[in-house]
C-alpha positions as CSV (number, residue, x, y, z in Angstrom):
1,M,-50.3,-7.3,3.4
2,R,-48.1,-9.7,1.5
3,S,-45.9,-6.9,0.2
4,R,-45.5,-5.5,3.7
5,G,-44.4,-8.9,5.0
6,S,-41.9,-9.2,2.2
7,W,-40.5,-5.8,3.0
8,K,-40.0,-6.7,6.6
9,I,-38.2,-9.9,5.6
10,R,-35.9,-7.9,3.3
11,I,-35.1,-5.5,6.2
12,F,-34.4,-8.4,8.5
13,I,-32.1,-10.1,6.0
14,G,-30.4,-6.8,5.2
15,L,-29.7,-6.1,8.9
16,A,-28.5,-9.6,9.4
17,I,-26.0,-9.2,6.6
18,V,-24.8,-5.8,7.9
19,A,-24.5,-7.3,11.5
20,F,-22.4,-10.2,10.1
21,A,-20.1,-7.7,8.2
22,Y,-19.4,-5.8,11.4
23,F,-18.9,-8.9,13.5
24,Q,-16.5,-10.3,11.0
25,K,-14.6,-7.0,10.8
26,C,-14.3,-6.7,14.6
27,S,-13.2,-10.4,15.0
28,N,-10.4,-9.8,12.5
29,T,-9.0,-6.8,14.2
30,E,-5.4,-7.1,15.4
31,Q,-2.4,-4.9,16.2
32,N,0.4,-4.7,13.7
33,P,3.4,-5.7,15.8
34,Y,5.8,-3.5,13.7
35,T,3.8,-0.3,13.4
36,G,1.6,-0.6,16.5
37,R,-1.5,0.3,14.4
38,E,-4.9,-1.5,14.8
39,Q,-5.8,-3.2,11.6
40,H,-8.6,-5.3,10.1
41,I,-6.8,-8.3,8.5
42,N,-8.3,-11.5,7.4
43,M,-5.2,-13.4,6.2
44,S,-2.0,-14.7,7.7
45,A,1.6,-13.6,6.8
46,D,2.1,-16.9,5.1
47,Q,-1.0,-16.2,2.9
48,E,0.4,-12.8,2.1
49,I,3.7,-14.3,1.1
50,A,2.0,-16.9,-1.1
51,I,-0.1,-14.2,-2.9
52,G,3.0,-12.1,-3.6
53,L,5.1,-15.0,-4.9
54,Q,2.2,-16.2,-7.1
55,S,1.5,-12.7,-8.5
56,A,5.1,-11.6,-9.0
57,P,5.7,-13.2,-12.5
58,E,2.5,-11.7,-13.9
59,M,3.3,-8.3,-12.6
60,A,6.8,-8.4,-14.1
61,Q,5.3,-9.5,-17.4
62,Q,3.0,-6.5,-17.4
63,H,6.0,-4.3,-17.3
64,G,8.0,-6.0,-20.1
65,G,9.7,-8.5,-17.8
66,L,12.9,-8.0,-15.8
67,Y,15.6,-5.5,-16.9
68,P,18.3,-7.6,-18.7
69,D,21.3,-6.2,-16.8
70,E,22.4,-8.3,-13.9
71,R,24.8,-5.6,-12.7
72,L,22.0,-3.1,-12.2
73,Q,19.7,-5.8,-10.6
74,A,22.5,-6.6,-8.2
75,F,22.7,-2.9,-7.3
76,V,19.0,-2.8,-6.6
77,D,19.3,-6.0,-4.5
78,A,22.2,-4.5,-2.5
79,V,20.3,-1.3,-1.6
80,G,17.1,-3.2,-0.8
81,N,18.9,-5.7,1.4
82,K,20.8,-3.0,3.2
83,L,17.5,-1.4,4.1
84,V,16.0,-4.7,5.3
85,N,19.1,-5.7,7.4
86,N,19.3,-2.4,9.2
87,S,15.6,-2.1,10.1
88,I,12.8,-3.9,11.7
89,A,12.1,-5.5,8.4
90,R,14.6,-8.2,9.2
91,E,12.4,-9.3,12.1
92,T,9.3,-9.8,10.0
93,P,8.3,-13.2,8.5
94,Y,8.4,-11.7,5.0
95,K,10.8,-12.7,2.2
96,Y,11.9,-9.5,0.5
97,D,12.8,-9.6,-3.2
98,F,13.6,-6.6,-5.3
99,H,12.8,-6.6,-9.0
100,L,14.1,-4.1,-11.6
101,L,11.5,-4.1,-14.4
102,A,12.3,-3.5,-18.0
103,D,9.6,-0.9,-18.5
104,D,11.4,2.3,-19.5
105,R,8.3,4.5,-20.0
106,T,6.2,4.1,-16.8
107,I,7.6,5.8,-13.8
108,N,6.4,3.5,-11.0
109,A,7.3,1.4,-8.0
110,F,5.1,-0.9,-6.1
111,A,5.0,-3.8,-3.6
112,L,3.0,-7.0,-3.4
113,P,1.9,-8.6,-0.1
114,G,4.7,-10.6,1.5
115,G,7.8,-8.8,0.4
116,Q,7.9,-8.6,-3.5
117,C,9.0,-5.1,-4.4
118,F,9.3,-3.7,-7.9
119,I,10.7,-0.6,-9.6
120,T,10.6,0.3,-13.3
121,Y,13.7,1.2,-15.1
122,A,12.0,4.5,-16.1
123,L,12.0,5.5,-12.4
124,F,15.3,3.8,-11.5
125,S,17.2,5.7,-14.2
126,K,16.2,9.0,-12.6
127,L,17.5,8.2,-9.1
128,N,20.8,8.2,-7.3
129,E,21.5,5.6,-4.6
130,S,19.9,7.5,-1.7
131,Q,16.8,8.3,-3.8
132,L,16.6,4.6,-4.8
133,A,16.8,3.7,-1.1
134,G,13.9,6.1,-0.4
135,V,11.8,4.4,-3.0
136,L,12.6,0.9,-1.9
137,G,12.2,1.9,1.8
138,H,8.7,3.2,1.0
139,E,7.8,-0.1,-0.7
140,I,9.2,-2.1,2.3
141,G,6.9,0.1,4.4
142,H,3.9,-1.1,2.4
143,V,4.8,-4.7,3.2
144,I,5.4,-4.1,6.9
145,G,2.3,-2.0,7.1
146,R,0.3,-4.9,5.6
147,H,-1.5,-2.4,3.4
148,S,-2.5,-4.8,0.7
149,A,-4.0,-7.3,3.2
150,E,-5.8,-4.4,4.9
151,R,-7.3,-3.1,1.7
152,I,-8.4,-6.6,0.7
153,A,-10.2,-7.0,4.1
154,D,-11.7,-3.5,3.8
155,S,-12.9,-4.2,0.3
156,N,-14.6,-7.4,1.4
157,F,-16.2,-5.6,4.3
158,W,-17.7,-2.9,2.1
159,Q,-18.9,-5.4,-0.5
160,T,-20.8,-7.3,2.2
161,L,-22.1,-4.1,3.7
162,T,-23.3,-3.0,0.2
163,M,-25.1,-6.3,-0.3
164,G,-26.9,-5.9,3.0
165,A,-27.9,-2.3,2.2
166,S,-29.2,-3.4,-1.2
167,V,-31.2,-6.3,0.2
168,G,-32.6,-4.3,3.1
169,G,-33.5,-1.0,1.5
170,D,-32.1,-0.3,-2.0
171,M,-29.3,1.8,-0.5
172,G,-26.4,-0.3,-1.9
173,G,-25.3,2.5,-4.3
174,L,-25.0,5.0,-1.4
175,V,-23.0,2.6,0.8
176,Q,-20.8,1.6,-2.1
177,G,-20.0,5.2,-2.8
178,I,-19.1,5.8,0.9
179,G,-16.9,2.6,0.8
180,Q,-15.0,3.8,-2.3
181,N,-14.3,7.1,-0.7
182,K,-13.2,5.4,2.5
183,L,-10.8,3.1,0.5
184,L,-9.4,6.2,-1.2
185,T,-8.7,7.9,2.1
186,N,-7.2,4.7,3.5
187,G,-5.0,4.4,0.4
188,R,-3.6,7.9,1.0
189,D,-3.0,7.1,4.7
190,D,-1.0,4.0,3.5
191,E,1.2,6.2,1.4
192,L,2.0,8.6,4.2
193,E,2.7,5.7,6.6
194,S,5.1,4.2,4.0
195,D,6.8,7.5,3.5
196,E,7.4,7.8,7.2
197,L,8.7,4.2,7.4
198,G,10.9,4.8,4.4
199,V,12.5,7.9,6.0
200,L,13.2,5.8,9.1
201,F,14.8,3.0,7.1
202,M,16.9,5.5,5.2
203,I,18.3,7.0,8.4
204,Q,18.9,3.6,10.0
205,S,20.8,2.5,6.8
206,G,23.0,5.6,6.6
207,Y,21.2,7.3,3.7
208,D,20.3,11.0,3.5
209,P,16.6,11.2,4.2
210,Y,16.2,14.5,2.5
211,Q,16.7,12.6,-0.8
212,M,13.2,11.3,-0.2
213,I,12.0,14.9,-0.9
214,E,13.9,14.9,-4.2
215,V,12.0,11.7,-5.1
216,M,8.7,13.5,-4.5
217,K,9.9,16.3,-6.9
218,I,10.7,13.7,-9.5
219,L,7.3,12.1,-9.2
220,K,5.6,15.5,-9.3
221,A,7.5,16.4,-12.5
222,A,6.7,13.1,-14.1
223,A,2.9,13.5,-13.3
224,G,2.9,16.8,-15.2
225,P,0.2,19.5,-15.1
226,N,-2.7,17.0,-15.7
227,R,-2.1,15.2,-12.5
228,V,-5.3,13.7,-10.9
229,P,-6.5,15.9,-7.9
230,E,-5.7,14.4,-4.5
231,F,-9.3,13.8,-3.6
232,Q,-9.6,11.5,-6.6
233,S,-6.4,9.7,-6.1
234,T,-5.1,7.0,-3.8
235,H,-1.8,9.0,-3.5
236,P,-1.6,12.2,-1.6
237,D,-0.4,15.3,-3.4
238,P,3.4,15.4,-3.6
239,E,3.5,18.7,-1.8
240,N,1.6,17.3,1.1
241,R,3.9,14.3,1.2
242,I,6.9,16.5,1.3
243,E,5.6,18.3,4.4
244,K,5.0,14.9,6.1
245,I,8.4,13.7,5.1
246,K,10.0,16.8,6.6
247,E,8.1,16.1,9.9
248,A,9.3,12.4,9.8
249,I,12.9,13.5,9.4
250,V,12.7,15.8,12.4
251,K,11.0,13.0,14.3
252,F,13.5,10.3,13.7
253,Q,16.7,12.3,13.5
254,G,15.9,13.7,16.9
255,R,16.1,10.2,18.4
């Protein structure tokens, strides 16, 4: 009798935690004013900016610091600022900074919440100006899309849901697995949205958007034959991205 009562209490507590998670998620739903997409966000733009500024020095340090050539850094700044000033990015509350990292081995670019954008020298050295614009436009797209803030909120939601499922019925592992797959899918959607925004920003700034396709070819070649399958990666397959980029070019150049 006592064990049955204990079981009922666990179920009740678990359901209460799950209900709380869904209530919190619904109450934090808002429309992104720049993309029009409904998102679950639990932080303000000022908080995003603060997170980005606080994390930027550490991220630079992980990639060997900043590249010690002010001329090349000024070039990156000029391309990045051109994209911002000719797009909806200039209307956002974010402060955009573009950092050329000294890392000459890791081909990568990324953005932190609030406008801190990074590109390694290893990738920069392979790009012409239009291709650089495509990469930076993509990273600006991540900032405007509030993708980091959205993933943080989603991760918090699934952690709470997993806790509720564990308390209520020892199903935490199953829920956690579903949550991880969901976050992977959302991550791929983020990349495709940023690709589309990057194409738009390139066109608005006078760059050849087809150079974004060349960027995908560079990334594919850099990944090599041992590239992680798409279903295991947060990034879509480059071939799939190329098709979406072509669709975006037709969409925006037809305006």
